[in-house]
N, C-alpha and C positions, 0 to 999 in steps of 0.2 A: 523818245522822240516819234511821234505819228509817221506812219510808213505805208505808203501806198506800192502795190506789187503790179507790176504790167506782166501778163501772161503771154507767151509767144511760143507756138510748136513751131519745129522746123524740121522739114524733109528736103533734102537736096536743094538747098537754098541756092537762088542767083546771086553771085558776089555783090553786084551793082544794087540790087533791090535790098537786102538786108542790112546793107550798109547805109542805103538812104532811111530804112527804118530806125537803125541806130543813130543817125543824125538827127532824126525828128525827136527820138527821146533825149538825147541830150540837150537839145534846143528848149527842152519845157521847162518854166519859170513855175515853181509852187511857192505856196504861202509861205510866210516865214513860220519855221517850226516844223514842216513838214520835209520827208525825205522819198526819194523811191527808190527802189529796185527795179530791174528788168530781168525777169527769170525766163531764161531761153531754154527750152527742152528740145533737143534733138530725138525725133523719132527713129531712133537707130543709134549705132556707137561707133560710127567712122570718125568723130571728132572734127568733123569739117567744119563745123559752127565756131569754134575755138580757135581754128586757123583763119578764119576771114575776120571776125570781131577784134577790134583793139582790145588792149589789157585796160580795164576799167573797174573799179571795185564796186560800182552798182550794177555790174552785169553778171548775172550768175547763171553759168551755163553747164547743163546736164546732159546726159546721155541715157539712153535705155534701150531694150530690145525694141525691135519693129512692132508697133502695135495699133497704129491707126492715128487719127488726129484727136478723136474724143480721150482716149486715154492717156495720151502726149499732153493735152492740156491738163488733165487731172493730175498727171505727175508733177506737173509745173506748180500747180497749185499746192500741193503737198509740201514741194520745197520752198514756197514763198512763206511770208512772215507778215504782210501787210494787213491792216484792219479793212482795206478797200482793194478791190481787184478790177483792174483794169485789162480788159482784151486788147491784143495787137498782133494781127497776123504778120508774118514774115514780110511779106511783099508789100505792107500799106504803110501808109505814112499819116502820122500824127500832125495836126496843124498847129501852129504855134498858138499858146494859152488853152489847147484842149483840156490837159490835166486840171489846170488852176479852176477851169469853169466845173469840171466834174465835182471838184472839191468845193468850190462855192455851194453848190445845190447839196450835196450830203453832208456838210459840216453844218448849214444853217437851217437845215428842217429835217430832225430825227425820224420824221413819218416817212420819207423817202428811203427806199429801199434800194432804187437802182436809178441809172440816168442813160440816156442815149442822146446822140447829135445829130445832125444832118449831115449826109456824106455827098461827096461828088466823085464820081467815076473818073479815074485818071485812065484816059486811052494811051494807047502805044503811041501816038504821035505828040504826046505831052498836053494834049487839049482835055480840058474838063466837062463832065455832062451831069447835070442836077436831075434830082426827081421831083416831080411836080405834086406828089402825093402826100407831102410830109404834115404830119398834123400840127395844129397850132402849139407854140411853144406854152410850157407850163407841165401841169401834173398829168399823170396818166392814171387814172383810177383802176383800180382792180376789175378785169372783166374786158376793158377796153380794146386791149390789143388782141386779147383771144376772139373777140366777136368780131372784130374788124379781119383777122387771119381768116377765120372760118369763112366769112362772108366774100372774100376775092380770091378765092381758089388757092388758098395758103400762101397768099402774099402778105407781108408785114408791113405795118405803117411806119414802122421805124427799122433802122438797120441792125441785126443784132450784133453784128461785128464791133460796134461802138461802145458795147455796155461796160459800166463800171459798176460794182455791186458789191454791198457790204459783204465781208468774209462770213459772216454768220449765215447769211442768207445763201449765199454760194454753195457752202457747206451742207447746210440742211437740205439743199434741193438734189445733192449729189453732185454738184460741180456741172461738168459738160455732159450732154445727154450720150449715152453709148450706143450711137447708130453711126452708119459708115459715112454720112454726110448730113448736114442740117443740125449738127450737136449744138451750135450756137444759138439756132432757133429753137430747139428743146429748152435749152437753160432759159432764154428770153420769156418764153411762151408760160413757164412754170413760175418765174420770178413775178410775171404780170399778174398771174392769177392770185399768189398770196401777200403781194406787197405793191404798193405805189410806187409807180416810176416817174420819170421826168423826162421831158425832151427840149433839147436845146437847140435854136434853129441857127445858131452859130455853126459853121461846118468844122466839124470835128475830127474828119478822116479824108485821106486821100484813098479810095478804094481803087486800087490798080487793076485793069482790065487788061488780059494779055493772054496768048493762047496756052501757056503752060500751067494756068491756075487751075485748082481741082474742080471747080465749078464750070471751068470749059470743057472738061472731059465728057463723053458720051456717056459714060456709066451713072454720071451723076444725073442726067435726065432720063435714064431709064423709067419708064412708066410705072413698072410694078414696084420697084424699090424705092420709088418715090413714094407711091399710094402707103406702101407700107410704113415709110418714116412718118408721113403725115398723119397716118390713123396711130401709130403709137404715141406721138406727141399730144395728139387730142385727146386720146385715151388717158393718159398721163395727168393732163390737165382737169379731166373728169374726175378722176382718182383722187387728186388732190382736194377739190373742191369737196368732195365726199367724206373728207376724213372729218372727224369730231371736232378736233382742234379749229379746222379752218371754219366750222359752222359755230363756233364759240360754245361748244357743248364741251363736256369732259366725260370720257370714256368710263364705263363700270369698272374696268379692270384698274384704270389710274384711281378711281374714288376708292377704291377696296384697298389699294396699297397704301393710301395717306390714311386711311382709317385703321389700318392694322396696327 
């Protein structure tokens, strides 16, 4: 039976927040014949996630040595079994129907490799705030996201935390990029270079804004580190574009092997 894997890294979770994330996963209704698993990987070995989340056969909890968010996401990817991979952070909330809408796109058009959706910021007082720069709904051709990102001071036109991506694409790109932050941007940029994406204007995620989130910490906005992160993500995109396979060419090495 086809399976969708939701990937969530967890570190020092706030009980109420991760339980809200769980409730949003549990409330998802999938098309007939589809199942989901929620692969939650603790960045550490405290076991706290297992103490908080209810027993549910769809929830697969793992632990590992402290290594940061990108390796933790990738350990969850390694443990997952789904043909489609959906990102969800431990403090965010999926909206009703979010997964069904991802599946609708990815099962109806094999040329689409990844999807994203509209996001509302969930403020501490419970209000929500939208983003007025969303692109039109529909296909995002290779190059669009990268060009926009470069032209808007490394600000993306779509939110990387909403990505749902085909497993083969995620694996081929190395999963989430091994940088101290912006690892989801690294994956989205790489995916947007090599494959067609799709944007849904329906709100797919409530992105929690609160003082304890990683992107609110001062280190996340340190100018030199941000410059290096963006530079590496940009250079990776250019390196991918330069690959013979990307250009529709075949390397001499591959030809030699096949001709041997």
